VEXTORMAR-768303 format. One record per residue (C-alpha): residue number from 1; x, y, z; chain. Coordinates in steps of 0.1 Angstrom, whole numbers, plus 5000, padded with zeros to 4 digits. Example, Ala and Ser with C-alpha at 12.3 -4.5 7.8 and 13.67 -1.06 7.14 Angstrom:
2
<gulo 1, <5123, 4955, 5078>, 'A'>
<gulo 2, <5137, 4989, 5071>, 'A'>
This chain:
391
<gulo 1, <5172, 4950, 4737>, 'A'>
<gulo 2, <5143, 4972, 4729>, 'A'>
<gulo 3, <5107, 4960, 4729>, 'A'>
<gulo 4, <5077, 4977, 4714>, 'A'>
<gulo 5, <5042, 4968, 4727>, 'A'>
<gulo 6, <5015, 4974, 4701>, 'A'>
<gulo 7, <4977, 4974, 4697>, 'A'>
<gulo 8, <4970, 4985, 4733>, 'A'>
<gulo 9, <4940, 5002, 4747>, 'A'>
<gulo 10, <4961, 5023, 4771>, 'A'>
<gulo 11, <4951, 5039, 4804>, 'A'>
<gulo 12, <4982, 5057, 4815>, 'A'>
<gulo 13, <4971, 5061, 4851>, 'A'>
<gulo 14, <4969, 5099, 4852>, 'A'>
<gulo 15, <4943, 5108, 4826>, 'A'>
<gulo 16, <4907, 5097, 4826>, 'A'>
<gulo 17, <4907, 5082, 4791>, 'A'>
<gulo 18, <4916, 5052, 4771>, 'A'>
<gulo 19, <4939, 5058, 4742>, 'A'>
<gulo 20, <4931, 5032, 4716>, 'A'>
<gulo 21, <4955, 5017, 4691>, 'A'>
<gulo 22, <4984, 5027, 4713>, 'A'>
<gulo 23, <5020, 5015, 4714>, 'A'>
<gulo 24, <5049, 5021, 4738>, 'A'>
<gulo 25, <5086, 5014, 4734>, 'A'>
<gulo 26, <5106, 4999, 4763>, 'A'>
<gulo 27, <5144, 5001, 4765>, 'A'>
<gulo 28, <5168, 4975, 4780>, 'A'>
<gulo 29, <5165, 4991, 4814>, 'A'>
<gulo 30, <5128, 4984, 4815>, 'A'>
<gulo 31, <5118, 5020, 4810>, 'A'>
<gulo 32, <5093, 5035, 4786>, 'A'>
<gulo 33, <5111, 5057, 4761>, 'A'>
<gulo 34, <5082, 5066, 4738>, 'A'>
<gulo 35, <5044, 5063, 4737>, 'A'>
<gulo 36, <5021, 5069, 4708>, 'A'>
<gulo 37, <4992, 5058, 4686>, 'A'>
<gulo 38, <4990, 5045, 4651>, 'A'>
<gulo 39, <5020, 5030, 4634>, 'A'>
<gulo 40, <5046, 5017, 4659>, 'A'>
<gulo 41, <5083, 5022, 4656>, 'A'>
<gulo 42, <5106, 4993, 4650>, 'A'>
<gulo 43, <5123, 4975, 4679>, 'A'>
<gulo 44, <5143, 4943, 4686>, 'A'>
<gulo 45, <5111, 4926, 4697>, 'A'>
<gulo 46, <5074, 4934, 4691>, 'A'>
<gulo 47, <5046, 4922, 4713>, 'A'>
<gulo 48, <5010, 4925, 4701>, 'A'>
<gulo 49, <4986, 4931, 4730>, 'A'>
<gulo 50, <4956, 4924, 4708>, 'A'>
<gulo 51, <4936, 4955, 4717>, 'A'>
<gulo 52, <4934, 4945, 4753>, 'A'>
<gulo 53, <4934, 4971, 4781>, 'A'>
<gulo 54, <4967, 4982, 4796>, 'A'>
<gulo 55, <4971, 5001, 4829>, 'A'>
<gulo 56, <4999, 5007, 4854>, 'A'>
<gulo 57, <5008, 4980, 4879>, 'A'>
<gulo 58, <4993, 4985, 4913>, 'A'>
<gulo 59, <5011, 5002, 4942>, 'A'>
<gulo 60, <4998, 4989, 4975>, 'A'>
<gulo 61, <5010, 5013, 5002>, 'A'>
<gulo 62, <4998, 4992, 5033>, 'A'>
<gulo 63, <5008, 4955, 5035>, 'A'>
<gulo 64, <5021, 4931, 5062>, 'A'>
<gulo 65, <5036, 4903, 5042>, 'A'>
<gulo 66, <5049, 4885, 5074>, 'A'>
<gulo 67, <5014, 4881, 5089>, 'A'>
<gulo 68, <4990, 4851, 5084>, 'A'>
<gulo 69, <4956, 4863, 5072>, 'A'>
<gulo 70, <4941, 4830, 5085>, 'A'>
<gulo 71, <4948, 4839, 5121>, 'A'>
<gulo 72, <4928, 4864, 5141>, 'A'>
<gulo 73, <4960, 4881, 5154>, 'A'>
<gulo 74, <4982, 4876, 5123>, 'A'>
<gulo 75, <5005, 4851, 5141>, 'A'>
<gulo 76, <5033, 4876, 5141>, 'A'>
<gulo 77, <5052, 4856, 5168>, 'A'>
<gulo 78, <5058, 4826, 5145>, 'A'>
<gulo 79, <5094, 4816, 5142>, 'A'>
<gulo 80, <5115, 4835, 5117>, 'A'>
<gulo 81, <5117, 4806, 5092>, 'A'>
<gulo 82, <5079, 4803, 5090>, 'A'>
<gulo 83, <5076, 4841, 5088>, 'A'>
<gulo 84, <5101, 4843, 5059>, 'A'>
<gulo 85, <5087, 4814, 5039>, 'A'>
<gulo 86, <5051, 4827, 5041>, 'A'>
<gulo 87, <5063, 4863, 5033>, 'A'>
<gulo 88, <5078, 4851, 5000>, 'A'>
<gulo 89, <5045, 4833, 4992>, 'A'>
<gulo 90, <5025, 4863, 5000>, 'A'>
<gulo 91, <5047, 4885, 4978>, 'A'>
<gulo 92, <5042, 4862, 4949>, 'A'>
<gulo 93, <5005, 4863, 4954>, 'A'>
<gulo 94, <5006, 4901, 4954>, 'A'>
<gulo 95, <5025, 4902, 4921>, 'A'>
<gulo 96, <5002, 4877, 4904>, 'A'>
<gulo 97, <4972, 4898, 4915>, 'A'>
<gulo 98, <4987, 4929, 4898>, 'A'>
<gulo 99, <5006, 4946, 4926>, 'A'>
<gulo 100, <5041, 4955, 4913>, 'A'>
<gulo 101, <5053, 4977, 4942>, 'A'>
<gulo 102, <5044, 4976, 4979>, 'A'>
<gulo 103, <5052, 4996, 5010>, 'A'>
<gulo 104, <5057, 4974, 5041>, 'A'>
<gulo 105, <5039, 4988, 5071>, 'A'>
<gulo 106, <5053, 4965, 5097>, 'A'>
<gulo 107, <5069, 4930, 5095>, 'A'>
<gulo 108, <5079, 4905, 5121>, 'A'>
<gulo 109, <5117, 4903, 5126>, 'A'>
<gulo 110, <5120, 4931, 5100>, 'A'>
<gulo 111, <5121, 4904, 5072>, 'A'>
<gulo 112, <5108, 4929, 5046>, 'A'>
<gulo 113, <5141, 4947, 5048>, 'A'>
<gulo 114, <5160, 4915, 5037>, 'A'>
<gulo 115, <5134, 4905, 5011>, 'A'>
<gulo 116, <5136, 4940, 4995>, 'A'>
<gulo 117, <5174, 4936, 4992>, 'A'>
<gulo 118, <5170, 4902, 4976>, 'A'>
<gulo 119, <5145, 4916, 4952>, 'A'>
<gulo 120, <5167, 4945, 4942>, 'A'>
<gulo 121, <5197, 4922, 4936>, 'A'>
<gulo 122, <5177, 4898, 4914>, 'A'>
<gulo 123, <5176, 4869, 4939>, 'A'>
<gulo 124, <5138, 4871, 4942>, 'A'>
<gulo 125, <5126, 4880, 4907>, 'A'>
<gulo 126, <5090, 4869, 4910>, 'A'>
<gulo 127, <5078, 4894, 4937>, 'A'>
<gulo 128, <5069, 4931, 4938>, 'A'>
<gulo 129, <5094, 4958, 4945>, 'A'>
<gulo 130, <5094, 4966, 4982>, 'A'>
<gulo 131, <5097, 4998, 5003>, 'A'>
<gulo 132, <5103, 4981, 5037>, 'A'>
<gulo 133, <5097, 4996, 5071>, 'A'>
<gulo 134, <5110, 4968, 5093>, 'A'>
<gulo 135, <5092, 4963, 5126>, 'A'>
<gulo 136, <5069, 4992, 5136>, 'A'>
<gulo 137, <5078, 5017, 5162>, 'A'>
<gulo 138, <5056, 5011, 5193>, 'A'>
<gulo 139, <5054, 5019, 5229>, 'A'>
<gulo 140, <5058, 4991, 5255>, 'A'>
<gulo 141, <5027, 4970, 5253>, 'A'>
<gulo 142, <5014, 4989, 5223>, 'A'>
<gulo 143, <4997, 4978, 5191>, 'A'>
<gulo 144, <5030, 4971, 5174>, 'A'>
<gulo 145, <5037, 4941, 5197>, 'A'>
<gulo 146, <5017, 4921, 5171>, 'A'>
<gulo 147, <5049, 4921, 5150>, 'A'>
<gulo 148, <5072, 4899, 5171>, 'A'>
<gulo 149, <5072, 4926, 5198>, 'A'>
<gulo 150, <5079, 4955, 5175>, 'A'>
<gulo 151, <5105, 4982, 5179>, 'A'>
<gulo 152, <5097, 4992, 5214>, 'A'>
<gulo 153, <5104, 5028, 5223>, 'A'>
<gulo 154, <5093, 5048, 5253>, 'A'>
<gulo 155, <5110, 5082, 5249>, 'A'>
<gulo 156, <5121, 5106, 5222>, 'A'>
<gulo 157, <5157, 5096, 5226>, 'A'>
<gulo 158, <5148, 5059, 5223>, 'A'>
<gulo 159, <5128, 5067, 5192>, 'A'>
<gulo 160, <5158, 5085, 5176>, 'A'>
<gulo 161, <5180, 5055, 5182>, 'A'>
<gulo 162, <5155, 5030, 5170>, 'A'>
<gulo 163, <5148, 5049, 5137>, 'A'>
<gulo 164, <5185, 5052, 5130>, 'A'>
<gulo 165, <5191, 5016, 5137>, 'A'>
<gulo 166, <5162, 5006, 5115>, 'A'>
<gulo 167, <5175, 5025, 5085>, 'A'>
<gulo 168, <5210, 5011, 5091>, 'A'>
<gulo 169, <5195, 4976, 5088>, 'A'>
<gulo 170, <5178, 4983, 5055>, 'A'>
<gulo 171, <5145, 5001, 5062>, 'A'>
<gulo 172, <5134, 5027, 5036>, 'A'>
<gulo 173, <5105, 5042, 5056>, 'A'>
<gulo 174, <5091, 5043, 5091>, 'A'>
<gulo 175, <5059, 5030, 5106>, 'A'>
<gulo 176, <5047, 5044, 5140>, 'A'>
<gulo 177, <5018, 5033, 5162>, 'A'>
<gulo 178, <4999, 5064, 5173>, 'A'>
<gulo 179, <4968, 5045, 5187>, 'A'>
<gulo 180, <4956, 5011, 5197>, 'A'>
<gulo 181, <4938, 4990, 5172>, 'A'>
<gulo 182, <4912, 4963, 5163>, 'A'>
<gulo 183, <4935, 4933, 5165>, 'A'>
<gulo 184, <4950, 4938, 5199>, 'A'>
<gulo 185, <4929, 4928, 5229>, 'A'>
<gulo 186, <4945, 4950, 5255>, 'A'>
<gulo 187, <4940, 4984, 5238>, 'A'>
<gulo 188, <4915, 5003, 5218>, 'A'>
<gulo 189, <4913, 5028, 5190>, 'A'>
<gulo 190, <4908, 5059, 5213>, 'A'>
<gulo 191, <4939, 5050, 5233>, 'A'>
<gulo 192, <4968, 5073, 5223>, 'A'>
<gulo 193, <5000, 5054, 5222>, 'A'>
<gulo 194, <5032, 5071, 5210>, 'A'>
<gulo 195, <5030, 5108, 5218>, 'A'>
<gulo 196, <5038, 5139, 5199>, 'A'>
<gulo 197, <5075, 5143, 5210>, 'A'>
<gulo 198, <5082, 5106, 5201>, 'A'>
<gulo 199, <5063, 5109, 5168>, 'A'>
<gulo 200, <5080, 5142, 5159>, 'A'>
<gulo 201, <5115, 5126, 5164>, 'A'>
<gulo 202, <5105, 5097, 5141>, 'A'>
<gulo 203, <5094, 5123, 5115>, 'A'>
<gulo 204, <5126, 5143, 5119>, 'A'>
<gulo 205, <5149, 5114, 5115>, 'A'>
<gulo 206, <5130, 5098, 5086>, 'A'>
<gulo 207, <5126, 5131, 5067>, 'A'>
<gulo 208, <5163, 5137, 5071>, 'A'>
<gulo 209, <5168, 5106, 5050>, 'A'>
<gulo 210, <5143, 5118, 5024>, 'A'>
<gulo 211, <5118, 5092, 5033>, 'A'>
<gulo 212, <5083, 5090, 5048>, 'A'>
<gulo 213, <5065, 5081, 5080>, 'A'>
<gulo 214, <5032, 5062, 5082>, 'A'>
<gulo 215, <5012, 5065, 5113>, 'A'>
<gulo 216, <4987, 5038, 5125>, 'A'>
<gulo 217, <4961, 5062, 5138>, 'A'>
<gulo 218, <4925, 5050, 5140>, 'A'>
<gulo 219, <4909, 5075, 5164>, 'A'>
<gulo 220, <4916, 5105, 5186>, 'A'>
<gulo 221, <4936, 5119, 5202>, 'A'>
<gulo 222, <4961, 5097, 5183>, 'A'>
<gulo 223, <4951, 5110, 5148>, 'A'>
<gulo 224, <4957, 5146, 5160>, 'A'>
<gulo 225, <4990, 5137, 5176>, 'A'>
<gulo 226, <5001, 5122, 5143>, 'A'>
<gulo 227, <4991, 5153, 5124>, 'A'>
<gulo 228, <5008, 5176, 5149>, 'A'>
<gulo 229, <5040, 5156, 5143>, 'A'>
<gulo 230, <5035, 5161, 5105>, 'A'>
<gulo 231, <5036, 5124, 5095>, 'A'>
<gulo 232, <5032, 5118, 5058>, 'A'>
<gulo 233, <5002, 5094, 5059>, 'A'>
<gulo 234, <4975, 5085, 5083>, 'A'>
<gulo 235, <4968, 5048, 5081>, 'A'>
<gulo 236, <4932, 5038, 5087>, 'A'>
<gulo 237, <4920, 5071, 5102>, 'A'>
<gulo 238, <4885, 5058, 5108>, 'A'>
<gulo 239, <4875, 5085, 5133>, 'A'>
<gulo 240, <4891, 5115, 5115>, 'A'>
<gulo 241, <4871, 5147, 5122>, 'A'>
<gulo 242, <4861, 5175, 5098>, 'A'>
<gulo 243, <4887, 5197, 5113>, 'A'>
<gulo 244, <4914, 5171, 5108>, 'A'>
<gulo 245, <4904, 5166, 5072>, 'A'>
<gulo 246, <4910, 5202, 5065>, 'A'>
<gulo 247, <4944, 5200, 5083>, 'A'>
<gulo 248, <4953, 5170, 5060>, 'A'>
<gulo 249, <4943, 5190, 5029>, 'A'>
<gulo 250, <4965, 5219, 5041>, 'A'>
<gulo 251, <4995, 5198, 5051>, 'A'>
<gulo 252, <4993, 5175, 5021>, 'A'>
<gulo 253, <4988, 5144, 5044>, 'A'>
<gulo 254, <4977, 5113, 5026>, 'A'>
<gulo 255, <4951, 5089, 5040>, 'A'>
<gulo 256, <4952, 5052, 5035>, 'A'>
<gulo 257, <4917, 5039, 5044>, 'A'>
<gulo 258, <4924, 5002, 5042>, 'A'>
<gulo 259, <4887, 4994, 5036>, 'A'>
<gulo 260, <4893, 4958, 5025>, 'A'>
<gulo 261, <4905, 4947, 5059>, 'A'>
<gulo 262, <4874, 4962, 5076>, 'A'>
<gulo 263, <4850, 4947, 5051>, 'A'>
<gulo 264, <4867, 4913, 5052>, 'A'>
<gulo 265, <4866, 4911, 5090>, 'A'>
<gulo 266, <4829, 4920, 5089>, 'A'>
<gulo 267, <4823, 4893, 5063>, 'A'>
<gulo 268, <4840, 4868, 5086>, 'A'>
<gulo 269, <4829, 4882, 5119>, 'A'>
<gulo 270, <4815, 4848, 5131>, 'A'>
<gulo 271, <4851, 4834, 5128>, 'A'>
<gulo 272, <4866, 4861, 5150>, 'A'>
<gulo 273, <4867, 4865, 5188>, 'A'>
<gulo 274, <4836, 4886, 5199>, 'A'>
<gulo 275, <4858, 4915, 5212>, 'A'>
<gulo 276, <4875, 4918, 5178>, 'A'>
<gulo 277, <4844, 4915, 5157>, 'A'>
<gulo 278, <4827, 4942, 5178>, 'A'>
<gulo 279, <4856, 4967, 5176>, 'A'>
<gulo 280, <4858, 4961, 5138>, 'A'>
<gulo 281, <4821, 4968, 5133>, 'A'>
<gulo 282, <4824, 5001, 5151>, 'A'>
<gulo 283, <4853, 5010, 5129>, 'A'>
<gulo 284, <4834, 5003, 5097>, 'A'>
<gulo 285, <4804, 5024, 5106>, 'A'>
<gulo 286, <4826, 5054, 5114>, 'A'>
<gulo 287, <4853, 5049, 5089>, 'A'>
<gulo 288, <4833, 5045, 5057>, 'A'>
<gulo 289, <4814, 5077, 5066>, 'A'>
<gulo 290, <4845, 5097, 5073>, 'A'>
<gulo 291, <4865, 5084, 5043>, 'A'>
<gulo 292, <4837, 5097, 5021>, 'A'>
<gulo 293, <4841, 5132, 5037>, 'A'>
<gulo 294, <4878, 5131, 5033>, 'A'>
<gulo 295, <4875, 5122, 4996>, 'A'>
<gulo 296, <4850, 5149, 4989>, 'A'>
<gulo 297, <4872, 5175, 5007>, 'A'>
<gulo 298, <4902, 5167, 4985>, 'A'>
<gulo 299, <4924, 5145, 5008>, 'A'>
<gulo 300, <4945, 5123, 4986>, 'A'>
<gulo 301, <4935, 5087, 4993>, 'A'>
<gulo 302, <4961, 5060, 4987>, 'A'>
<gulo 303, <4957, 5023, 4977>, 'A'>
<gulo 304, <4964, 5000, 5007>, 'A'>
<gulo 305, <4946, 4969, 5020>, 'A'>
<gulo 306, <4963, 4959, 5053>, 'A'>
<gulo 307, <4969, 4925, 5036>, 'A'>
<gulo 308, <4980, 4899, 5062>, 'A'>
<gulo 309, <4954, 4910, 5088>, 'A'>
<gulo 310, <4924, 4886, 5094>, 'A'>
<gulo 311, <4908, 4874, 5062>, 'A'>
<gulo 312, <4926, 4901, 5042>, 'A'>
<gulo 313, <4943, 4881, 5015>, 'A'>
<gulo 314, <4972, 4890, 4994>, 'A'>
<gulo 315, <4955, 4884, 4960>, 'A'>
<gulo 316, <4927, 4908, 4967>, 'A'>
<gulo 317, <4942, 4943, 4963>, 'A'>
<gulo 318, <4919, 4951, 4933>, 'A'>
<gulo 319, <4888, 4947, 4956>, 'A'>
<gulo 320, <4898, 4980, 4973>, 'A'>
<gulo 321, <4888, 4998, 4941>, 'A'>
<gulo 322, <4854, 4982, 4942>, 'A'>
<gulo 323, <4848, 4992, 4978>, 'A'>
<gulo 324, <4859, 5028, 4971>, 'A'>
<gulo 325, <4834, 5031, 4943>, 'A'>
<gulo 326, <4805, 5014, 4961>, 'A'>
<gulo 327, <4810, 5027, 4997>, 'A'>
<gulo 328, <4825, 5061, 4991>, 'A'>
<gulo 329, <4809, 5071, 4958>, 'A'>
<gulo 330, <4843, 5076, 4941>, 'A'>
<gulo 331, <4844, 5076, 4903>, 'A'>
<gulo 332, <4862, 5047, 4887>, 'A'>
<gulo 333, <4890, 5070, 4877>, 'A'>
<gulo 334, <4894, 5085, 4911>, 'A'>
<gulo 335, <4894, 5050, 4927>, 'A'>
<gulo 336, <4921, 5038, 4903>, 'A'>
<gulo 337, <4941, 5070, 4909>, 'A'>
<gulo 338, <4946, 5059, 4945>, 'A'>
<gulo 339, <4974, 5036, 4932>, 'A'>
<gulo 340, <4991, 5067, 4916>, 'A'>
<gulo 341, <4986, 5085, 4949>, 'A'>
<gulo 342, <5005, 5056, 4966>, 'A'>
<gulo 343, <5034, 5063, 4943>, 'A'>
<gulo 344, <5033, 5100, 4951>, 'A'>
<gulo 345, <5033, 5093, 4988>, 'A'>
<gulo 346, <5062, 5068, 4984>, 'A'>
<gulo 347, <5081, 5093, 4962>, 'A'>
<gulo 348, <5082, 5068, 4934>, 'A'>
<gulo 349, <5087, 5093, 4906>, 'A'>
<gulo 350, <5093, 5066, 4880>, 'A'>
<gulo 351, <5064, 5044, 4888>, 'A'>
<gulo 352, <5026, 5045, 4888>, 'A'>
<gulo 353, <5020, 5057, 4853>, 'A'>
<gulo 354, <5027, 5047, 4817>, 'A'>
<gulo 355, <5045, 5075, 4801>, 'A'>
<gulo 356, <5080, 5082, 4788>, 'A'>
<gulo 357, <5106, 5080, 4815>, 'A'>
<gulo 358, <5086, 5056, 4837>, 'A'>
<gulo 359, <5092, 5020, 4843>, 'A'>
<gulo 360, <5071, 4996, 4823>, 'A'>
<gulo 361, <5052, 4980, 4852>, 'A'>
<gulo 362, <5018, 4972, 4838>, 'A'>
<gulo 363, <4988, 4950, 4836>, 'A'>
<gulo 364, <4970, 4936, 4806>, 'A'>
<gulo 365, <4932, 4932, 4811>, 'A'>
<gulo 366, <4903, 4919, 4789>, 'A'>
<gulo 367, <4879, 4947, 4800>, 'A'>
<gulo 368, <4881, 4984, 4805>, 'A'>
<gulo 369, <4889, 4994, 4841>, 'A'>
<gulo 370, <4876, 5029, 4836>, 'A'>
<gulo 371, <4842, 5015, 4827>, 'A'>
<gulo 372, <4842, 4989, 4855>, 'A'>
<gulo 373, <4869, 4989, 4883>, 'A'>
<gulo 374, <4861, 4952, 4888>, 'A'>
<gulo 375, <4879, 4945, 4855>, 'A'>
<gulo 376, <4912, 4947, 4875>, 'A'>
<gulo 377, <4900, 4916, 4895>, 'A'>
<gulo 378, <4906, 4894, 4865>, 'A'>
<gulo 379, <4923, 4863, 4877>, 'A'>
<gulo 380, <4944, 4855, 4846>, 'A'>
<gulo 381, <4956, 4891, 4839>, 'A'>
<gulo 382, <4990, 4895, 4824>, 'A'>
<gulo 383, <5015, 4912, 4848>, 'A'>
<gulo 384, <5047, 4929, 4836>, 'A'>
<gulo 385, <5076, 4945, 4855>, 'A'>
<gulo 386, <5102, 4965, 4836>, 'A'>
<gulo 387, <5087, 4953, 4804>, 'A'>
<gulo 388, <5092, 4916, 4813>, 'A'>
<gulo 389, <5062, 4894, 4818>, 'A'>
<gulo 390, <5059, 4878, 4852>, 'A'>
<gulo 391, <5025, 4862, 4850>, 'A'>
């Protein structure tokens, strides 16, 4: 059955303009076959969008659906039933907020792998599509132990085996821990963890499957180690240097700044342990300054929130756009484009824009997001996947 959507003020996700009086035709596979303005073609069903604003569904490239945002450490060691139930709830919250595709960046017990399969086979229809990473690759005692211990690896050979096993069990990408982090009490951001030989093997094995590697890398020398290993994205990257920014431009490395988690933890600092609040404040002061440099130098920033970390909720992805505009000086279009960049990073060639040949994953808003990025924060927005309304 074909469906034509009419009377849309259309932002296609790739051009800095609103096309008024637009229509788009969706086939029975959920893909857009035609887009135009003026008189719409006939179809089996016609849906009038009443001159509201339409934009692509959001692609959040950094999520932890298994974690509890009400806990200062994410409660990644909860039993598997608890972790699974709250993961499904969190996924539903993501979809309702406008996120139609996510990349998992570490999940306890690797539950995102199973949930992704259930979504693909239609058993969980009310959640985003998922690119799962399973448990993150971490050294013994490293930052990844927050995820039920993580995939512990202490040599290049162990890394090769762990990555292969992870893909065999349903992972579609790899997450590696190159530094310590804010949430783990026994390490810090300047502590390098997985080293270049281990990281390089993860990249080799993952790239051989046509997929991508995300590196948790907050400071140096871990950021440099990750770049030397040619990972696809630096996650957080708060202490990235001017030299490393240029390397990222040259190598085409993406940066996921996850500003929401830092801001949320600052806003709730009185509810955190002092050691965690202090580390997070340091990160914010350095990170926001360096992210602005990276943006101005031409590094491609992606949309990712670190949802699941303390006070970083699953219905708040659109707030990342607001922070990008306010803190980094990004234009509204450039901030919104980070969602498309997430799709580029994740090699989702059929998602992230509303043009012929792409899946009809889109949001319907009352206000113009190119005029005000906070328009995407609308609570009662319409959310479609494959041309089917979910909320």
